[in-house]
C-alpha positions as CSV (number, residue, x, y, z in Angstrom):
1,M,0.1,0.2,0.1
2,P,1.3,3.4,-1.3
3,R,2.1,5.7,1.3
4,M,1.6,9.2,-0.5
5,I,0.2,10.1,-3.5
6,V,1.3,12.7,-5.8
7,V,-1.3,14.6,-8.4
8,L,-0.2,16.7,-11.7
9,M,-2.8,18.8,-12.3
10,G,-2.3,21.9,-14.9
11,P,-3.5,23.0,-18.2
12,A,-2.9,21.3,-21.7
13,G,0.6,21.1,-22.5
14,S,2.1,22.3,-19.2
15,G,4.1,19.2,-19.0
16,K,2.4,16.8,-16.8
17,T,3.2,13.4,-18.5
18,T,6.9,14.5,-18.8
19,L,7.0,15.7,-15.2
20,T,5.3,12.7,-13.7
21,A,8.4,10.5,-15.5
22,A,11.1,13.0,-14.5
23,L,9.7,13.1,-10.8
24,G,9.6,9.6,-10.4
25,K,12.9,8.6,-12.0
26,W,14.2,11.6,-9.5
27,I,12.5,9.8,-6.7
28,E,13.7,6.5,-7.1
29,E,17.4,7.6,-8.2
30,N,18.0,9.9,-5.1
31,Q,15.4,9.2,-2.8
32,G,15.2,5.2,-2.8
33,H,11.8,5.1,-3.0
34,S,9.7,2.5,-5.1
35,V,7.6,4.6,-7.1
36,G,4.5,3.6,-9.0
37,Y,2.5,5.5,-12.5
38,I,-0.9,5.8,-12.8
39,N,-2.4,7.3,-15.7
40,L,-5.6,8.7,-15.8
41,D,-5.8,10.3,-19.3
42,P,-7.5,8.4,-21.8
43,G,-6.5,10.4,-24.3
44,A,-2.6,10.0,-24.0
45,E,-1.3,9.0,-27.2
46,T,2.4,7.9,-25.7
47,L,4.1,7.7,-22.4
48,P,7.2,8.2,-21.3
49,Y,7.2,5.9,-18.0
50,N,5.8,2.4,-17.4
51,P,2.6,2.5,-15.8
52,D,1.0,0.5,-12.9
53,F,-2.1,1.3,-13.8
54,D,-3.3,3.0,-17.7
55,V,-7.1,4.0,-18.2
56,R,-6.8,3.1,-21.4
57,E,-6.9,-0.4,-20.5
58,W,-10.6,0.4,-19.6
59,F,-11.4,3.0,-22.2
60,T,-9.8,5.5,-24.7
61,I,-11.0,9.0,-25.7
62,E,-11.3,7.1,-29.8
63,D,-13.1,4.1,-28.4
64,I,-15.8,6.9,-26.6
65,M,-16.0,8.9,-29.7
66,V,-16.4,5.7,-31.6
67,K,-19.3,4.0,-29.6
68,E,-21.2,7.2,-28.4
69,G,-21.0,9.3,-31.4
70,L,-19.1,12.3,-29.2
71,G,-16.6,14.6,-30.2
72,P,-13.6,14.9,-28.4
73,N,-14.6,17.4,-25.6
74,G,-17.5,15.6,-24.6
75,A,-15.6,12.1,-25.1
76,M,-13.7,13.3,-22.4
77,I,-16.2,14.5,-20.3
78,R,-18.0,11.0,-20.5
79,A,-14.4,9.5,-19.8
80,S,-14.4,11.4,-16.5
81,E,-17.9,9.9,-15.6
82,L,-17.1,6.6,-16.7
83,L,-13.9,6.8,-14.4
84,V,-16.1,7.6,-11.3
85,E,-18.2,4.6,-12.3
86,K,-15.2,2.3,-11.7
87,S,-13.8,4.3,-8.8
88,R,-14.4,0.9,-6.4
89,E,-12.2,-1.2,-8.8
90,L,-9.9,1.6,-9.5
91,R,-9.3,1.9,-5.3
92,K,-8.4,-1.8,-5.1
93,I,-6.1,-1.5,-8.1
94,L,-4.4,1.7,-6.3
95,H,-4.2,-1.0,-3.0
96,S,-2.5,-3.4,-4.8
97,I,0.0,-1.5,-6.1
98,E,3.1,-1.8,-3.3
99,K,5.3,1.1,-4.0
100,E,6.1,3.4,-1.4
101,V,5.0,6.5,-3.8
102,L,2.0,7.0,-6.4
103,I,2.4,9.6,-9.1
104,V,-0.8,10.5,-10.8
105,D,-0.9,11.7,-14.4
106,T,-4.3,13.6,-15.2
107,P,-6.0,14.4,-18.4
108,G,-4.5,17.3,-20.3
109,Q,-8.2,19.2,-20.4
110,S,-7.6,19.6,-16.5
111,E,-10.7,21.7,-16.1
112,I,-12.6,18.2,-16.9
113,F,-10.7,16.7,-14.0
114,I,-11.1,20.2,-11.7
115,F,-14.1,21.1,-12.5
116,R,-16.6,18.0,-13.0
117,P,-17.3,15.8,-10.1
118,A,-14.9,13.3,-11.1
119,G,-11.8,15.4,-9.7
120,P,-13.1,15.7,-6.2
121,A,-14.6,12.1,-6.3
122,I,-11.1,10.5,-7.6
123,T,-9.1,12.8,-5.3
124,R,-11.8,11.5,-2.5
125,L,-10.7,8.0,-3.5
126,L,-7.6,8.8,-3.5
127,R,-6.9,9.9,0.0
128,W,-8.8,7.0,1.1
129,V,-5.6,5.0,-0.4
130,A,-2.9,7.6,1.1
131,T,-1.8,10.9,1.8
132,T,-2.4,12.8,-1.2
133,I,-0.7,16.0,-2.5
134,G,-1.6,17.6,-5.3
135,I,1.0,19.8,-7.6
136,Y,-0.1,22.7,-10.1
137,L,2.1,23.4,-12.5
138,V,2.1,27.1,-14.2
139,D,3.3,27.2,-17.7
140,P,5.0,30.5,-18.0
141,T,5.2,29.8,-21.8
142,I,1.6,30.4,-22.1
143,T,1.7,32.9,-19.0
144,P,4.6,35.6,-20.0
145,I,2.7,38.7,-18.3
146,L,2.5,39.4,-14.9
147,S,-0.8,39.4,-14.5
148,E,-1.6,36.0,-16.3
149,A,0.8,34.4,-14.1
150,T,-0.6,35.6,-11.0
151,T,-4.1,33.9,-12.5
152,S,-2.4,30.9,-12.7
153,L,-1.1,30.6,-9.5
154,L,-4.7,31.7,-8.1
155,M,-5.6,28.7,-9.8
156,G,-3.3,26.5,-7.8
157,L,-5.3,27.5,-4.9
158,I,-9.0,27.5,-6.8
159,V,-7.9,23.6,-7.2
160,Q,-6.8,23.0,-3.3
161,L,-10.5,24.6,-2.1
162,R,-12.2,22.3,-5.1
163,L,-10.7,18.8,-4.5
164,N,-9.7,19.2,-0.9
165,I,-6.0,18.4,-0.9
166,P,-3.3,20.3,-0.5
167,V,-1.6,21.6,-3.6
168,V,1.4,22.9,-4.4
169,P,2.1,25.2,-7.6
170,A,5.2,25.0,-9.4
171,V,6.4,26.5,-12.2
172,T,7.2,24.1,-15.3
173,K,9.2,23.9,-18.3
174,A,12.0,26.0,-16.5
175,D,14.7,25.7,-19.5
176,L,12.6,27.6,-21.4
177,V,11.7,30.4,-19.2
178,R,12.5,33.9,-19.8
179,L,15.2,34.7,-16.8
180,E,13.0,37.8,-15.3
181,L,9.8,35.8,-15.0
182,G,10.9,32.6,-13.6
183,E,13.0,34.2,-11.0
184,T,10.3,36.5,-10.1
185,L,7.5,34.1,-9.9
186,V,10.6,32.1,-7.4
187,I,11.1,35.0,-5.3
188,G,7.3,34.4,-3.6
189,L,4.1,36.1,-3.4
190,E,5.2,39.1,-1.4
191,K,7.7,40.0,-3.9
192,V,4.9,39.0,-6.6
193,R,2.9,41.7,-5.0
194,E,5.3,44.5,-4.9
195,L,6.3,44.4,-8.7
196,A,2.3,43.9,-9.4
197,S,1.7,47.3,-7.8
198,K,5.0,49.0,-10.1
199,E,4.6,47.1,-13.2
200,L,0.4,47.2,-13.5
201,Q,-2.0,49.9,-14.6
202,G,-5.7,50.1,-14.2
203,A,-8.0,47.9,-12.2
204,L,-5.5,45.3,-12.8
205,K,-3.0,47.2,-10.2
206,E,-5.7,46.7,-7.2
207,V,-7.1,43.7,-8.3
208,I,-3.7,41.4,-8.6
209,P,-2.3,42.6,-5.1
210,R,-6.0,41.4,-3.6
211,L,-5.9,38.3,-4.7
212,I,-2.5,37.6,-3.7
213,D,-3.7,38.5,-0.3
214,L,-5.8,35.9,-0.6
215,M,-3.2,33.0,-1.8
216,V,-1.1,34.4,1.1
217,E,-4.1,33.6,3.7
218,Y,-4.8,30.5,2.4
219,M,-1.5,29.0,1.2
220,P,1.0,31.0,3.9
221,S,3.8,27.9,3.7
222,V,3.9,27.6,0.0
223,R,7.0,28.6,-1.5
224,L,7.2,28.7,-5.3
225,V,10.0,26.4,-7.1
226,K,10.8,26.2,-10.8
227,V,11.4,23.0,-12.5
228,S,12.8,21.5,-15.9
229,A,11.7,17.9,-16.7
230,K,14.4,18.2,-19.1
231,T,17.3,19.1,-17.4
232,G,16.1,17.9,-13.9
233,E,16.5,21.6,-12.6
234,G,14.5,22.1,-9.8
235,L,13.1,18.6,-9.2
236,E,15.2,18.3,-5.7
237,E,13.6,21.2,-4.7
238,L,10.2,20.4,-5.4
239,Y,10.3,16.8,-3.7
240,Q,11.4,18.8,-0.5
241,L,8.3,21.2,-0.8
242,I,6.2,18.0,-1.4
243,Y,7.8,16.5,1.5
244,E,7.2,18.9,3.7
245,T,3.7,19.2,2.8
246,Y,3.4,15.6,3.4
247,C,4.9,16.2,6.5
248,S,2.1,18.8,7.9
249,C,-0.5,16.8,6.8
250,G,0.4,12.8,6.6
251,D,1.7,10.5,9.5
252,L,5.4,9.6,9.1
253,T,5.0,7.2,12.7
């Protein structure tokens, strides 16, 4: 039975699948923990890791589109419903995986997982299996502007409240991000507030600092890390943050 479950979430193209593989390999090689990989994305074409469970063994987006006459979006919504219907079976499978850490790769359309009933239902199931922690990926290549990056960070807080699990935000694709933005984000929320008050204009100048106040209030212990699945940068810092979160909500005795 696993001791910890780590769920990767974020917008399409943010690097969830590649980070799943890179983080799992890093944990195995540097911490000596056994790692299991869970793919919950029925639309995945290829995986850079060998899954211990792959939802595509049950159904794929293509199969659902053909059988039920749905388009890609409708098929993804239907897939989330089917996954919940098989939640008892999934729970048994997860219990049977004899790995210390399970890393869960979620659907590319994260809004399906986060904002539809499937997300809370699945994370509730995961919490029954082991202490569960989420990682919400902030993709700076699609959020190059300070206000947009702050909004992405706020999404991490929304995910935490919605799924009822602690969520660690991480700036992904560190090998591609502009230095100024990457360094700004990892400095911390207080610094982001300061920069927002200087750089933004109009309503955003008032709104963004207030949003940051909310994040500081409800996610006071969170510091941002910048990671790259390609180069391995930041994986140690990300693991340390996951472990600190685990220590605060899990049982290490």
